[in-house]
C-alpha positions, -999 to 999 in steps of 0.1 A, spaced: 426 -105 -416 421 -121 -451 428 -153 -431 396 -142 -406 375 -135 -433 384 -165 -452 371 -190 -426 341 -167 -420 335 -172 -458 340 -213 -457 323 -215 -424 290 -200 -428 270 -226 -411 293 -225 -385 289 -189 -380 253 -186 -382 250 -213 -352 273 -194 -325 255 -165 -337 218 -178 -330 231 -195 -297 245 -162 -282 210 -144 -294 193 -170 -273 215 -170 -245 211 -132 -247 171 -134 -249 171 -155 -218 188 -135 -197 173 -102 -209 137 -117 -206 148 -133 -172 157 -100 -158 134 -80 -175 112 -77 -145 136 -78 -118 130 -56 -85 152 -45 -54 139 -50 -22 144 -15 -5 132 -20 31 151 -38 58 126 -67 60 92 -72 36 68 -95 45 56 -119 17 22 -126 18 -1 -154 -6 -27 -128 -19 -22 -93 -33 -31 -77 3 -27 -73 38 -57 -96 49 -37 -130 34 -16 -150 54 23 -142 56 43 -168 39 79 -157 51 101 -125 42 127 -112 22 157 -89 32 170 -55 19 187 -58 -13 168 -91 -23 162 -91 -61 134 -109 -68 114 -116 -105 82 -100 -112 55 -120 -123 23 -98 -122 9 -66 -106 -24 -59 -86 -37 -36 -64 -4 -17 -56 10 -53 -49 36 -70 -69 35 -113 -78 72 -123 -74 90 -156 -73 113 -165 -46 144 -190 -41 129 -223 -43 105 -213 -72 76 -204 -45 53 -176 -56 41 -146 -33 29 -109 -32 47 -82 -17 38 -44 -15 49 -21 -44 58 5 -20 86 -14 -1 106 -23 -35 127 -2 -59 100 -4 -87 108 21 -111 111 2 -143 86 -22 -129 61 -38 -154 41 -72 -158 39 -67 -193 67 -90 -205 48 -121 -191 34 -135 -224 5 -158 -224 10 -195 -242 -13 -219 -250 -7 -258 -245 -8 -275 -275 -10 -311 -264 -30 -332 -246 -21 -338 -207 11 -319 -215 37 -326 -178 44 -301 -156 81 -306 -140 94 -287 -109 126 -281 -128 134 -276 -159 144 -316 -162 127 -345 -170 138 -366 -144 124 -338 -117 95 -342 -96 64 -342 -119 41 -318 -106 7 -326 -126 -5 -321 -162 -20 -295 -185 -50 -302 -208 -51 -291 -245 -58 -254 -251 -52 -243 -213 -35 -210 -210 -5 -204 -190 18 -174 -179 51 -180 -196 76 -161 -170 107 -170 -191 121 -196 -215 155 -213 -209 169 -233 -240 143 -258 -247 122 -255 -214 93 -226 -206 92 -220 -170 51 -212 -163 28 -200 -132 13 -235 -121 -8 -234 -91 7 -207 -74 40 -215 -82 72 -220 -107 72 -251 -125 87 -261 -161 69 -274 -192 88 -280 -229 88 -254 -247 79 -274 -278 43 -277 -261 36 -243 -259 23 -223 -289 31 -184 -278 7 -158 -281 7 -119 -285 -13 -120 -251 3 -107 -223 -4 -119 -185 -23 -101 -155 -31 -122 -122 -64 -141 -118 -59 -141 -83 -90 -125 -66 -102 -126 -33 -138 -132 -26 -159 -104 -10 -170 -109 23 -189 -76 27 -224 -80 35 -234 -43 44 -219 -7 42 -225 24 61 -218 60 54 -194 80 74 -191 113 56 -217 138 53 -241 147 20 -225 115 5 -239 109 -28 -256 79 -40 -248 74 -80 -265 57 -105 -228 51 -123 -196 40 -104 -176 76 -105 -179 109 -97 -201 121 -127 -226 96 -125 -260 111 -121 -267 115 -83 -296 95 -69 -298 109 -35 -279 125 -10 -275 103 19 -269 111 56 -240 99 82 -249 66 98 -272 51 63 -265 15 64 -270 -2 26 -268 -40 15 -236 -46 -3 -242 -61 -37 -208 -56 -56 -176 -36 -64 -167 -16 -97 -135 -3 -89 -129 20 -58 -170 24 -61 -197 0 -43 -231 -11 -58 -256 -10 -30 -293 -16 -24 -313 8 -1 -341 -7 19 -368 9 -6 -354 -11 -32 -329 18 -51 -298 3 -62 -264 28 -70 -230 31 -64 -216 47 -35 -175 57 -32 -157 31 -14 -138 58 11 -168 73 24 -183 41 39 -172 16 64 -180 -23 56 -198 -47 69 -220 -27 91 -189 -18 113 -184 13 130 -148 5 134 -126 -1 103 -113 -34 90 -80 -44 115 -53 -38 94 -35 -71 88 0 -55 91 20 -71 112 52 -49 108 54 -11 99 69 -17 67 38 -27 56 15 4 65 1 30 53 2 59 75 -17 93 68 -2 126 85 -24 153 87 -5 187 92 -35 210 109 -48 240 100 -31 256 64 -36 280 39 -61 306 55 -69 288 85 -36 298 104 -44 281 135 -31 297 169 -9 321 175 22 323 196 34 353 213 63 356 190 37 363 163 41 330 147 15 306 139 2 269 144 1 262 107 35 263 101 45 242 133 22 216 121 36 213 89 75 208 99 64 182 125 46 162 96 77 163 71 100 156 102 74 125 110 71 117 73 110 108 70 116 91 103 89 68 90 101 64 53 132 48 69 109 22 81 100 12 49 62 30 58 45 44 30 35 78 43 12 104 25 5 140 39 -28 156 40 -11 186 26 30 191 14 26 228 12 8 260 29 -27 249 16 -61 253 28 -79 218 33 -112 211 42 -118 189 74 -138 164 54 -111 161 30 -84 152 56 -108 131 73 -114 111 38 -84 108 27 -74 84 50 -108 59 44 -98 67 4 -67 52 3 -72 27 31 -48 40 54 -34 18 82 -35 47 103 -42 87 106 -21 111 126 -34 149 127 -9 172 145 -19 206 168 -7 225 192 -26 236 219 -36 271 227 -53 283 263 -72 315 268 -47 333 285 -8 332 277 13 307 297 -21 290 315 -16 258 298 7 233 289 14 197 280 9 172 251 -27 153 247 -33 126 227 -73 125 211 -91 95 201 -126 93 192 -140 57 193 -122 36 219 -128 2 198 -112 19 165 -87 40 178 -77 34 218 -52 12 207 -30 34 184 -38 64 208 -24 42 238 7 31 218 18 65 205 9 87 234 32 60 255 61 68 235 55 107 239 60 103 279 96 112 278 95 145 259 104 176 275 66 190 277 48 171 304 23 147 290 -15 144 300 -25 113 286 -52 103 262 -87 114 261 -117 108 242 -130 137 224 -155 139 194 -134 156 167 -143 160 134 -111 147 116 -117 114 141 -153 110 138 -157 111 106 -129 91 98 -132 53 91 -97 45 98 -77 44 132 -72 76 139 -58 99 163 -47 137 172 -20 149 189 -19 180 208 22 186 211 22 214 231 9 247 239 19 271 218 8 304 238 28 292 267 64 307 267 78 275 286 63 253 260 70 270 229 110 270 235 108 232 229 79 235 201 104 262 183 136 237 184 147 213 163 155 185 192 119 189 207 112 181 167 134 154 164 120 138 197 84 136 187 89 123 151 111 96 170 81 89 195 56 85 169 79 65 148 79 40 175 47 42 191 34 30 156 58 1 152 47 -12 185 10 -7 174 18 -30 141 31 -57 161 
């Protein structure tokens, strides 16, 4: 032990160098792994921008580990193999400890700093950066810094980058192509500020159209034909003056956000069976079963109620608009005026252009259920009429029919419904 201590004392410089190298190596590894994320779904599309409207540039598979660079609109900017940069939906990955705050901003110190494809001066030159320009520094390795450069990862000599205390955020924004917005909810408020506490300028009826000016958070700044200007919540309107929702660009169910609406609830018990059981309880059980099945595909699923809660029809319809859902499914069980006089499963839609394909794809999967299928039908139902997103309402059998009820009250029927709805949505998002 004395020999070791004597050696350390005599070789202080050597020990210091070893220590610094160790710290440097640890820092590099820590920085490189601080923002790693793991893909949870079987396959996830990688897009060129933070949203489903951007084109697909490839896929990553379950278990793949990605490095996160930035966050925007619930999407993560990630570095892929080959130093490509893309965006993935945050809800499709293990993101419990993800933060983009560790990506620092650096300032280029010298004119025409060379940008290399790899951390090697002999690698391909991608371009140059002007002096004083800010760059996102993803991590450092020995004498090199990896930066975000023209949509890809690139390298510059660390000595040419001056560090700052500023952290990076995504600067990729899509230009708005909205011309008009049309109100979809009754008694909608036009406000002087973009929040729920803003003073109300006027109340607006369904169908009223405004010129679009700009966007502030989840609020649209609009102008009325009389010249008045104000803000309106984005979830209360459809954009571009179209009666139809903007078509989802999801090409895989794993990218989709689905709202499942268990009909009735709370003080609204719904229909009653001959066994003195209520529709509200069955709709919730079926909604949870469908949610569980859908989440196995990687889809993001939101319930309008998760307990025995009273929810207005307006709140149910608005939820899918507010979170920009790709599909909305309301669950119910039919009832006839007299017991045992009705039977069957029916899928309802309101607008053929907006809802028709969703209704067709889901109903086609429900045709093999133990209860007969009555097909798809157009019907003016509140949660469909005042829903800006593709939406359907499914009546999964007659609760006051003894023949239908024995299936409705069985786990096997519930599981089959969950599987069929999931398969219908898989088909819809192809």
